[in-house]
N, C-alpha and C positions, 0 to 999 in steps of 0.2 A: 567368354563374356568379360568386359571389363568390370572391376569392382565398383566403378563410379557410374555404370550404365544406368540411364534413367534419372540421373540427378536433376537435369533441368526440368523434366516433366514433374517430378516431385516437388520442386521448388515453386513451379508455377501453381500446382495444386494447393500447396501450403499458403501461398499468398492469396489465392482465391478464397480459401476457407477462413483465413484470418484477416480479410481486408477490413472488416468492420472493427474487430478487436484491436488490430495494430493501428488502425487510423486513430482510434480513440487514445491509445497509449501515446502515439507520436504528437497528436495535437496537444494534449495535456501537458506532456513533459516539455514541449517546445515553447508553450506560451508561459509557463510559470516563471522562468528566469526573466524574460522580458517584463512581465507584469511586475515582478518584485522590484527590479531595477527602476522602472518608471514610478512605482510607489515611493521608493526611497528618495528619488530626486525631488519629489514634492515635500517629503517628510524632513529631510535634512538638506536644505538648500545651501547652507554655508559650511565652511570648514570648522567653525566654532561649534556648530550643531553635531558634527561628526565627532569632534573632540570630546563633547559633553557625554555622548552616549557610549563612547569607548569604555568609560570606567564601569559601566553596568555590564558590558559584554565580557568583562574579565572575571565576572562572578563564576566561581568554580562549577556551579550547577549548570550554567549556560555553556561553559567551555566543554563539559562533559557531554552535553546534549548536541551541540552544533560545532564544536571545535574552536581553536583560537582564531581571533581576528588578526590577519597579517598585515593590513594596510588600512589607512584612514582615507578612503575614497569610496565613492558609490559602488564601483565595481567590486572592490574587496568586501564591502559590506553585503552586497548582493550574493557573492559567492559564499560567504559565511552563513547567510540566512537560508538560502535555498540549496546550497550544495549538498549537504548530507541527504536531505529529502530526495533530491534529484538522483543522486547516486544509488540510494537504496531502491527507489522505484524502477530505475532503468535496469538494475541488477535483477530485481523480481521479475520484470517483464521478460528479461532475457532467459532466465532459467526456466520460467513456465513455458515459454514458447518452444525451447529445445525439448524439454521433457514431454510436451504435448505431441510434438511430431516425431518422437522417437519411442520412448517407453509406453506412453499411452497407446500409440498404435500397435505396439506388441501385446499389450495387455488385453486389448479388445479383440485381437485376432485379425485386424485389418492388414497388419504388415505381412502376415503369413500369406494372405491372398496376393498382395502385391509382389512378394518375393517369388511367387510361382510364375510371374511373368518375367520380362527381360529387365529386371531391376537388380543392380549390383548390390554386393554386401554392404559397401560403405555409403551407398546412394541416399538412404534415409537420413543418416546422421549428417552428411555433407549438405543436403537440401535444407535441413533444419538450422544448421549453423549459418548458411548462406542467407536465408530469410531473416534471421535474427541480426546478423551483421548488417544487412540493408537497413533494418529498423534502427539499430544503434547509431549508425553513421548519420542517418537521416535526422534523428533527434539531436545529435551533437552539432551538425551543421546548421539546423534550424535555430537551435538555442544560441549559437554563436552569432548568426545573422540577426536574430532578434535583439541581442545585447548591443550589437553595433548599430542597430536601427534606432535605438534610444540614446545613441550618442556616446557610448562607452568605448574604451580603447580597443582597437582591433586585436592587438596581440593578447591582451587579457581575455577578450571574448573568445578568441580561437583556443586559448588554453583551457578555458572552462569547458567549451564544446568538446574539446579532445579528451579532457578527463571524464566527461560523461560517456562518450562513445567507447572509450577503452575500459572503463568500469563495466559497461554492459557486455562487451566482448569477452572480458575475463570470466564473467559469471555464466556466459553462454558455454564457454569451454569447460567450466566446472560442472555445469549441468550435463554436458556431453559425457563427462567422466562418471558422475553419480548415476546416470541413467543406465550404465552397464552393470551397477552393483546389485541392484534389487530386482525382484520380479514385479514390484508394484510402483506405479507412477507416483502415488502419494508418498511412498517412502523415498523415492529418488528426489522429489521436490522437497521433502522434509530435511534430507541430508544437505542439499544445496542451501536451503533456507537457513539451516542451523549454522552453516558456514558463514552466510551473509550476516545473520545476527551476531555471530561471534566476532566478525571483523569489526562491527560497530562497537561492541563492548570492549574489545581489545584497544581500539583507537580511543575510546573514552577513558580508559585507565591510563593509557600512554599520555593523553593530553593533560591529565590532572596529576599524574605521578611521574614514574620513570618514562622519560620521553622516548627511549629506544623501543618501547613497547608499540608505539604508534607505527613505527617503521616495519613492524610484522603484519601490519593490516592493510589490505588494499584500500580501505576507506581512508586510512592515514595517508596513504600515497596520494590519493585523489586530491585530498585537502592541501597536501604539501606540494603540490604543483604550483601553488600560490598564484592563481589568476589575479591580475591586476595589482600584484605586490612583489614584483621581481620573479617572474615565471621561472620554474625549474623544469625545463623540457626533458632533461635526462630521465626524469621519473617515468616517462612514457615507456622506456625500455623495460622497466620492471613489469608493467602490465603485459607488454608483448611477450616477454620471456615466460612468465607464468602461464599466459593463455596458450602458448605453444606447448608447454609441458603437459597441461591438462588435456588440451586437444589431442595430442599425440597419444597420451595415456588412454583416452577414450576409444580411439581407433584400435589401438593394441588389444584392448580388452574385448573388442568386438570379436576378434579372431579366437578368443579363448572361452567362448560360451555359446550355447545353442540359442536359436531364436525363441524368444519368450522366457528364457531362463536368465537369472542373474548370478553373478559371481559369489554373492553372499548367500548362503543357504537360508531358506525361510524356516522360522522356528515352527516345529510341528505343534498344532493345536491340541487342546485336550480331547480325550476320548468322547466326552459328552459336553454339551453346551451348558453354560451357567443358566440357572432358571430365569434370570432377567432377560436373556436373550430370546425367551419364548413370547415376548411381547413386542409390539412395534416400537414402543417408547424405549425399552431396553436395548433394542438393536440401534435405534437412532442415537442413544447416549454413547454406545460403543463407537459409532462412526464420528460423532462430534466431539468427543471428549478431548482428544489430543489438540485440535484446533482451538478449542475454548480455553484449555489450560494454558496453552502458549500465549494467547491473547491476555489472559489474566496477569501473567508475569509482566508482559510488556506494558500493560496499562498501569500496573502497580508502580513500576519503575518510572514511567513517564509522569504520573501524578506526583510522585515524591520529588522528582527533579524540578517540575514546574512550580510546585509549592515553595521549594527553596529558592527558585529564581525570583519569585514575587517580592521577596524581601529587598532584593537589589533594585527593583523597580521603585519600591517605596522610598528608598534612600537616595534616588536620583536627585541631584542638586539642579534646581531651576530647569526643568524639562522645557523644551521649546513648545510653542503653541501648536505646531504641526504634529508633534508626537502626541500631545494631549488630545488634539482633535481626532486623530486616527484611532487611538485607543478608546476614546469615548464613543466613536462610531461603531467600533467592533464589540465593545465590552461594557458600554453604559457610562453614565456621568457621575456616579457616586464617589469618585476618587480615583487617582491614577492607579493604585494597586488593585482595587476592585475591578477597574476597567481592564487591566491586564489580565486579571484571572478570568473575567468574563469572556475576553477574546480567546484565551487559551482553552477554556472548556467548550467554546464554540468549535475550535479546531478538533479538539478531542472527540466531540460528538460526531464530527464528520469521519474521523478515523474509525470510530466504533461502528459507523454505518457500513464500513467495509466488511466487518465481521458479520453484520446483519444480512448483508447480501450474500456473503459466502455461505452461511448456514442455510439461507432460503434456496440458493441455487443448487444445493446438494440434492434437492428433489430432482432436478433436471438431470444431474450426473447419474443418480441411481436409475433413472428411466432410460438414459441413452446407452448405459452399459448392460441393460436387460435384467439387472438384478430385481427390479421391482415386479417382474412377471411371477417370480417364485413367491413373493409375498402376497400378491393379489390373487394367486391361485388358491390361497387358504381363505379362511373366513374374514380376513382383514379387508375392509372396504377402502375406496380411494381416499376419501376424506379423513379417515382415521390414520391411514398411512401418512398423508400429507401433514396432518396435525402433529404426528409424532416428531417430525422434523421441525415444523414451524415453532413448536414450543421452545426449542433451543435457540431459534432466531429471536424470539421475544424475551424469554427469561435470560438467555445468555447475554443479549444486548444490555438489558437492565443491570445484570450482575457486573459487566465490564465498566459501565458508567459508575456504578456504586464503588467499585474498587478504585477507579481513578479519582472519585471525589473524596473517599476516605483517605487515600494515600496523600493526596494534596493537602487535605485539612490537617492530617498529622504532622506532615512536614512543615507547613506554614505556621500552624498553631504552635508547634514546639518553639519556633523562633520568635514568635510574638507573645509567647506565654498565655496562650488562650486555646489549648488543644480542643476542648469540648465545643466551644462556640465556633471556632473556625471549621471544624470537621463537619458540623451541622450545616453551615452556610455553603461550604463547597460540595457537600453531598447533594444539596438542592441544586446548585449550579450544574452539576454533572447530570442528575436525573431528569432535569427539565428538557434535556436533549433527546430523551427517549422517543416521544412521538414523531419528531422529524426523521430520525433514523429508521423508525418503523414504516414511515411513508415510503421510503426508498426500498425497504424490503417488500412491501405491498406492491410496488411496481413489479418487482420480480415475480411475486405470486401471480399477479395478473397476467404477465407475459407467459409464464408457465402454463396457465390454464387456457389462454386464448391463442397465443402464438409462440408455441414452444421453441421453434427454431430461431426466435429472435430474442432469446433471453439475454444475449450479450448486451442489448440496449440497456439493461439495468445498470451496467457500469457506465454506459454513456450518460444516464440520468444522474448518477452520482458525480461524475466529472463536471458536467454542465452546472449542476447545482453548486458545487464548490467554487467554480470560476465565477458564477454570478454573485455568490456572497462575498468572496474575497476581492474580486476585481471589478465588480459592477459599478461601484462608486467611482473607481479610478478612471474608467472609460466613459463615464457620464451616461450610463444606460438609464432608460426610463424605469421609474420605480415599478411599474406594472411588470416589466420584464424581470427585474430582480425578484419580485414577489413569487415568480414561478419556482424558486428554490425553497424547499421545505424549511431549511435552517434560517432563512431570512425572517421567518415569523417567531422564532424562539425567543422568549424573554432573556435578556442578557444579564443573567444573575452571575455573581452577587452585585454587580455594578449598576443595576437598574431595578425598578419595581417589578414585581410579579404581576402579570396579567393572565388571567385563566382562559380567556376566550381563544386565543391562538392555539394553546395546548389542547383545548377541547376540539377545535376544528381539525387540527392535524391528526388527533386520534380518530376522529370520525372518518377522515379521508383514508387513513391506514387500514381501518376496519372495512371500509367499502371496497378498497382495492383487494384486500385479502378475500373477501366474500365473493367478489367477481371472479377472482382466480380459482377458487375452490369449486364454484359453480361450473366454470369452464372445464376444470379438470374431471368432474363427474360426467360431462357430456361428450368430451372428445375421445377419439381413438387413443389407445395406449398399447405399446410404447410407440412414440414417434422418434425416428432416428435423426 
């Protein structure tokens, strides 16, 4: 039997299983560059406007966050604004997809059943890489076509799409390699995620310090392809070369391990469990702590960087009316700096909603892997078990927002010599996002309780909400449509007055969704595969 026997059937199965999940990723990542470019065409209609804003974008904090601006045109500005986000997200999608169809299948025992049929040794990994490659290429192609559709240069559009696709393919290959190292899918994803985060930090240091460091990072390579600013096509060879190295490494390691095993030995656990693990809450903390601590570090860095960048916005000479209008719409009308901070904390709120959903959907993961059965076989009830996880969705989300607010306040306050005052203001701007984030987590709880096989739609709700808030005005959508997004109702602090009613109603909706989900969880069969 060929080592690739069954690859086509496994690829079709993976596409069927991921049809909703991948469609959401592809739609969101394809629309973002086009929407950003169209937005900037309205925001900076003249070359003078672009020249005026370029001084702000040279702020070291912004360079560390998004990289340098390589050209003074709408295309280059779009690539600067959305590039890092697009690359990180497509890399995340790629590594999660590969790990889900390789190491996760081994961990759950499903791959062993498949291997008992006419399925070759390399077929699962090849199918996972093929499906991921289809998604990456589709995203890159649609992103390029979208940019050309709003009138940008075809060569620059294609270079941007190519960078996106190649970045995704490289991290698919990296995930193929890390999936062979550990017995746990979470550990494999964690290693690949650490590499992804490391490339971002290395690029940030290189762009603000020794420039050669940026060339050690795939994120730096993607930016230095310079779409719309004298494209460097040869950089594509770096992506191809390293993708081949990691891909070949992944296939080589398959032959050196048993099914279900990893090359890195698992650390043996203690002879007896810690007392805290005797309770559902203690076990939930053990499961959530790594994710939460990683988010704490990321939000602290993000808050500090954006707090520093706000000073540059305040020093902008004669901002054009379009910039003022956009920031006022996104962040309030109390002043340009406060409007910028309000817009930034609105975006941070949507990012923290990702954690809220991750923590909530941990319930579904525990159910689908069968671990919940052992817990429910004891005196622990369903609601108590669910609550032990949901407390981290709620408290963890509040903690992350508080960290972002305090970090931003300390950074901005130190530069304007008002640490105490600005920390309090930005802490409020961050925490006011909490009810909207919990509404999206509530959607996840409701789906887990009522339609557990459709929990992926929680991510669709987040993406649709973000698109409505960020692009609804640009595309002239009716306000009733935009109001379907929870974050559309959040007071835009510190650039606007605080109004309590939207916060109260969002809290009520979040509680109602959670109650419906818990009621459904009590009444339905468990587990549902």
